[in-house]
TORKOLBA-600663 format. One record per residue (C-alpha): residue in one letter; x, y, z. Coordinates in steps of 0.5 Angstrom, whole numbers, plus 500, padded with zeros to 3 digits. Example, Ala and Ser with C-alpha at 12.3 -4.5 7.8 and 13.67 -1.06 7.14 Angstrom:
<atoms>
A525491516
S527498514
</atoms>
This chain:
<atoms>
M308377612
Q304385612
Y307392609
F304399610
L304403601
T304410603
V303415598
P308421598
H305429596
D308435596
S305438603
A305446600
T301443594
E296439598
P292435595
T286432596
M278430593
E276436590
S281439587
E283433585
T277434581
E278441578
L284435574
D283434566
P276431567
V279425561
G285425565
F283424572
E278418569
Q284414567
L287415575
I281413578
A280408573
G287405575
I286405583
D279402581
A283395576
F289396582
N285395589
K280389585
D287385583
L290386589
E283384592
E283379588
S292376590
G288375598
A293380599
F289387601
R288388608
F285394608
A287403604
G285409606
G286416603
L288421608
Q285428609
P292433608
P295436614
S293442616
T287438616
A291435624
K290435630
T296432634
V292430642
D297431647
G294429653
D289433655
A292438649
V288439642
L291441638
D290444631
E296442626
P299436625
F304432629
V312434625
V311440619
A314435613
E316437607
A311430604
Y306428608
V303422606
G297422602
G294415603
F296408603
W296401603
V296395608
I298389605
E299381607
T306377602
E309372603
T316377601
E318383601
E320382594
D312380592
A311388597
I315392592
R312389586
W305392588
A307397591
Q311399583
R305398581
A302403585
S307407583
R306407576
V299408576
L300414581
Q305416578
S309418583
R313416590
I311409593
E314408600
V313400603
R315398610
A314392614
L309392619
Q312390626
</atoms>
């Protein structure tokens, strides 16, 4: 089964790659190295399907028929900042990957099965 692992961010801060680089350089390098190692292990396991980071909601466009609005579809306290789509045999396996991602990112990770 495929699972959608999402990384929530507080919408008040809207972190971007540019703002992340303003963090402690050593800490930022360790974070990127941890993410790279996680992604490599995920790929080597065969569970990796694809992943990506998202720009903050302030950059979103919502399309409603012919209308294009310069705003997110939903205004919320948190938003999805990045994601992985993985494929595992069981939900427990997906949760184990999410636990590892959570430790690397020091963040919550939501796990949802794709239909």
